[in-house]
C-alpha positions in Angstrom: 27.9 -20.1 10.2 28.6 -19.6 13.8 32.0 -18.0 12.9 30.3 -15.7 10.5 27.9 -14.5 13.0 30.7 -14.0 15.6 32.6 -11.8 13.3 29.5 -10.0 12.2 28.5 -9.1 15.7 31.7 -7.4 16.5 31.0 -4.8 13.9 29.6 -1.4 15.0 26.6 -1.7 12.8 25.8 -5.2 14.1 26.2 -4.1 17.8 23.8 -1.4 17.0 21.3 -3.7 15.6 21.8 -6.2 18.4 21.0 -3.6 21.0 17.6 -2.7 19.2 16.7 -6.3 18.2 13.2 -7.9 18.9 14.2 -9.1 22.4 17.6 -7.3 23.0 16.7 -4.1 24.4 19.1 -3.2 27.1 18.0 0.3 28.7 14.7 0.9 30.4 13.8 3.8 28.3 14.5 1.7 25.0 12.0 -1.0 26.5 9.3 1.6 27.3 9.5 3.3 23.6 9.6 -0.2 22.0 6.4 -1.4 24.1 4.5 1.7 23.3 5.5 1.7 19.8 4.3 -2.1 19.4 1.1 -1.3 21.3 0.3 1.7 19.0 1.2 -0.6 16.0 -1.3 -3.2 17.1 -4.1 -0.4 17.6 -3.5 0.7 14.0 -3.9 -2.9 12.8 -7.1 -3.4 14.6 -8.4 0.0 13.2 -7.2 -0.7 9.8 -8.6 -4.3 9.8 -12.0 -3.1 10.2 -11.9 0.0 8.0 -10.4 -2.2 4.9 -12.9 -5.0 5.7 -15.7 -2.5 5.5 -14.3 -1.1 2.2 -13.9 -4.5 0.7 -17.4 -5.4 1.5 -18.6 -2.2 -0.2 -16.8 -2.9 -3.3 -18.1 -6.4 -3.4 -21.6 -5.2 -2.6 -21.5 -2.4 -5.3 -19.9 -5.0 -7.8 -16.8 -2.8 -8.2 -14.6 -5.7 -7.6 -15.4 -6.8 -11.1 -15.0 -3.5 -12.8 -11.7 -2.5 -11.0 -9.9 -5.7 -10.1 -6.6 -4.0 -9.3 -8.2 -1.4 -6.9 -9.9 -4.3 -5.1 -6.5 -6.1 -5.0 -5.2 -3.0 -3.5 -7.6 -3.0 -0.8 -6.9 -6.8 -0.1 -3.4 -5.9 0.3 -4.1 -3.3 2.8 -6.5 -5.5 4.7 -3.7 -8.3 5.0 -1.2 -6.1 5.9 -3.5 -4.8 8.9 -4.2 -8.4 9.9 -0.5 -9.2 10.0 0.1 -6.2 12.2 -2.5 -7.5 14.5 -1.0 -11.1 14.6 2.5 -10.3 14.5 3.1 -7.3 16.9 1.5 -8.7 20.0 3.9 -11.8 19.6 6.8 -9.2 19.5 5.8 -8.1 22.9 6.2 -11.8 24.3 9.7 -12.7 25.2 9.5 -16.1 23.3 13.0 -17.9 23.1 13.7 -19.4 19.6 15.4 -22.6 19.4 16.2 -25.1 16.8 14.6 -25.3 13.3 11.2 -24.3 14.4 12.6 -21.2 16.1 14.7 -20.4 13.1 11.5 -20.3 10.6 9.5 -18.4 13.1 12.2 -16.0 13.1 12.1 -15.8 9.6 8.2 -15.8 8.8 7.0 -14.1 11.9 9.4 -12.0 14.1 11.4 -10.7 11.1 8.0 -9.2 9.6 8.8 -11.1 6.3 5.0 -11.5 5.4 4.1 -8.0 6.6 6.8 -6.4 4.5 6.1 -8.7 1.6 2.4 -7.6 1.4 3.3 -4.0 1.8 5.8 -4.3 -1.0 3.2 -6.1 -3.4 0.9 -3.2 -2.5 3.4 -0.8 -3.9 3.8 -2.9 -7.1 0.0 -3.0 -7.4 -0.5 0.5 -6.8 1.9 1.4 -9.8 -0.1 -1.4 -11.9 -3.4 0.5 -11.2 -1.8 3.7 -12.3 -0.5 2.0 -15.5 -4.1 0.6 -16.2 -5.8 3.9 -15.8 -3.3 5.5 -18.1 -4.0 2.8 -20.8 -7.7 3.1 -20.4 -7.8 6.8 -20.7 -4.9 7.7 -23.0 -5.1 4.7 -25.2 -8.7 3.6 -25.1 -8.8 1.6 -28.5 -5.6 -0.2 -27.7 -6.6 -1.1 -24.1 -10.0 -2.4 -25.4 -8.1 -4.9 -27.7 -5.2 -5.9 -25.5 -6.1 -5.1 -22.1 -7.9 -8.3 -21.4 -9.0 -9.5 -17.8 -6.5 -12.3 -17.7 -3.7 -9.5 -18.1 -5.2 -7.5 -15.3 -5.4 -10.8 -13.2 -1.7 -11.6 -13.9 -0.6 -8.2 -13.0 -2.5 -8.6 -9.5 -0.8 -12.2 -9.2 2.6 -10.7 -10.0 2.2 -8.1 -7.3 1.6 -10.9 -4.6 4.4 -13.1 -5.9 7.0 -10.5 -6.3 6.5 -8.9 -3.1 6.7 -12.1 -1.0 9.5 -13.5 -2.9 11.6 -10.5 -2.6 11.2 -10.3 1.2 11.9 -14.1 1.4 15.1 -13.6 -0.4 16.0 -10.7 1.6 15.2 -12.3 5.1 16.6 -15.8 4.3 20.1 -14.3 3.5 20.3 -11.6 6.3 18.4 -13.1 9.4 19.7 -15.5 12.1 18.9 -16.5 15.5 21.5 -15.9 18.2 21.2 -17.0 21.8 17.3 -17.4 21.3 16.9 -14.1 19.9 15.7 -13.2 16.5 17.8 -10.6 14.5 15.9 -9.9 11.3 17.8 -8.4 8.3 20.9 -7.8 10.6 23.6 -9.6 8.8 24.7 -8.8 5.3 27.6 -10.8 3.3 29.3 -7.4 2.6 29.4 -3.7 2.7 28.9 -3.4 -1.0 25.8 -5.7 -0.8 24.3 -3.5 1.7 25.0 -0.3 -0.5 23.7 -1.9 -3.7 20.4 -3.1 -2.0 19.7 0.3 -0.3 20.2 2.1 -3.7 18.1 -0.7 -5.5 15.3 -0.6 -2.9 15.1 3.2 -3.1 14.9 3.4 -6.9 12.7 0.4 -7.6 10.0 1.2 -4.9 10.1 4.7 -4.8 11.9 6.7 -7.7 10.5 4.4 -10.3 6.9 4.4 -8.6 6.8 8.2 -8.3 7.8 8.7 -12.0 5.0 6.3 -13.0 2.4 8.6 -11.0 3.9 11.8 -12.4 4.0 10.8 -16.1 0.8 8.7 -16.1 -1.5 11.1 -14.2 -0.2 14.1 -16.3 -1.0 12.3 -19.4 -4.5 11.5 -18.0 -5.5 14.8 -16.8 -4.2 16.4 -20.2 -6.5 14.0 -22.1 -9.5 14.9 -19.7 -8.9 18.4 -20.0 -8.8 18.2 -23.9 -11.9 16.3 -24.1 -13.7 18.6 -21.9 -12.5 21.6 -23.9 -13.8 19.8 -27.1 -17.2 19.1 -25.6 -17.6 22.7 -24.3 -17.2 23.9 -27.9 -19.4 21.3 -29.3 -22.8 22.8 -30.3 -24.7 19.6 -31.5 -26.5 17.0 -29.3 -24.7 16.3 -26.2 -23.2 12.8 -25.4 -25.6 10.0 -24.5 -26.5 9.2 -21.0 -24.5 6.0 -20.9 -21.3 8.0 -22.0 -22.1 10.7 -19.4 -22.2 7.9 -16.7 -19.0 6.2 -18.0 -17.1 9.6 -17.9 -18.3 10.6 -14.6 -17.4 7.2 -13.2 -13.9 7.3 -14.8 -13.4 10.6 -13.4 -14.3 9.4 -9.9 -12.0 6.6 -10.1 -8.9 8.7 -11.3 -9.6 11.3 -8.5 -9.5 8.6 -5.9 -6.3 6.9 -7.3 -4.5 10.4 -7.4 -5.2 11.0 -3.7 -4.1 7.5 -2.7 -1.0 7.8 -5.0 -0.1 11.3 -3.5 -0.7 10.0 -0.1 1.8 7.1 -0.8 4.5 9.7 -1.8 4.0 11.6 1.5 4.0 8.7 3.8 6.8 6.4 2.3 9.3 9.2 1.3 10.7 9.4 5.0 11.1 5.6 5.3 12.9 5.1 1.9 14.9 8.0 2.5 16.0 7.1 5.8 16.8 3.3 4.8 18.7 4.6 1.9 21.0 7.0 4.3 21.5 4.2 6.7 22.7 2.0 4.1 24.9 4.3 2.4 26.9 5.8 5.3 28.6 4.0 8.0 29.1 6.7 10.5 25.5 7.6 11.1 24.4 5.4 14.5 21.0 3.8 14.5 18.5 6.2 15.5 15.6 4.5 17.5 13.2 7.3 17.5 13.8 8.0 13.9 13.2 4.3 12.9 10.0 4.2 15.0 8.6 7.3 13.6 9.2 6.4 9.9 7.8 3.0 10.1 4.7 4.1 12.1 4.1 6.5 9.1 4.2 3.5 6.8 1.7 1.6 8.9 -0.5 4.7 9.1 -0.8 4.6 5.4 -2.3 1.2 5.0 -4.7 2.2 8.0 -5.8 5.5 6.3 -6.3 4.2 2.8 -9.9 2.8 3.4 -10.9 6.2 4.6 -9.8 7.8 1.2 -11.9 5.2 -0.7 -14.7 5.9 1.7 -14.8 9.6 1.1 -13.7 9.9 -2.5 -15.0 6.6 -4.3 -18.9 7.3 -5.2 -19.8 3.3 -5.3 -18.1 2.7 -2.0 -19.4 5.8 -0.4 -23.1 4.8 -1.3 -22.8 1.5 0.2 -21.2 2.6 3.5 -23.9 5.4 3.8 -26.5 2.6 3.4 -25.1 0.9 6.5 -25.4 3.8 8.8 -28.6 3.5 11.0 -30.8 6.5 10.9 -34.4 7.7 11.4 -34.9 7.8 7.7 -35.8 4.5 5.8 -32.7 2.6 5.3 -31.4 2.1 1.7 -31.0 -1.6 0.4 -27.7 -2.7 -0.6 -29.4 -4.2 -3.6 -30.5 -0.9 -5.0 -27.0 0.8 -4.5 -26.2 0.3 -8.2 -29.6 2.1 -9.4 -28.5 5.1 -6.9 -25.2 5.1 -8.6 -26.7 5.2 -12.0 -29.4 7.9 -11.0 -26.6 10.0 -9.5 -24.4 9.6 -12.5 -27.1 10.7 -15.1 -28.6 13.5 -13.0 -26.4 16.5 -14.2 -26.8 17.9 -17.6 -23.9 17.5 -20.2 -22.3 20.8 -19.5 -22.0 20.4 -15.6 -20.7 16.8 -16.1 -17.7 18.0 -18.5 -17.1 20.8 -16.3 -16.7 18.4 -13.3 -14.3 16.2 -15.4 -12.3 19.5 -16.3 -11.9 20.1 -12.7 -10.1 16.7 -12.2 
């Protein structure tokens, strides 16, 4: 192992990694940039933790965690990621010398951000699962009622957690080492071919495939909704029941929310995946510290901004959060939020409701 590390550290890529390791910054400017970046990430973690906790409370208070298990699971992923930002990045600012077995495992679990990126990878898988679930419920409603049981959705949620953490553990254990008391996470690869294969696989699996799922599923969902709206517009008989109107509007609200979340994912994660792919495919591009910090910061901003999307676009969550705002008017009890949602959903006429759905 020692000889392998010695050989690896003589390569240009390993030298670049070493100069930008957790505790291996050499220039004062690099130290300053690293310090401010980690402070900013810690602030994002605090804001994101508070925002995600509020949204999670609103989902539980409005009982949406039972109706939309995967969406609630997505919020739990974001909450855990923000909590890990708060815990791990202040530790990155401390010059902790790692020694022995305990130091190695601290390097693997904490200083290499294994748990953090495990939850973030899991959230990507879960977001794709949410999209597929919405697709099945809208495009294949009869099939989904028979086959899409609660245990199937629970299994998809559990798979997102297990797959994300196992993937990161396998990656970190094979590419991480402690050298002279300093943790170098994901710095040592067994071969150049392994770097290229992993870079391509990571880009295709977590970005290309996920974006294709978004495009295909939501395109089909919107096509079905527009077709239903056109049919109802030409229907001269009695309109749909109040329960059906409420269900349609609730479904439309969920779809709009998840489309915004998915589009925001594409915008925020595309720079990171592209940067990682280019860095693994080419050997003549040096490690750019500013570029790395920029793309990683955008990824962390994504998990912090997600709860604000739920608060603005998801009506049940919005109602609960509005009831928490103190004002001179009489406060709305949380227990009556479900009644507010039902009244709000059943208030419009049939024509207005279906015009609203056709605009999704």
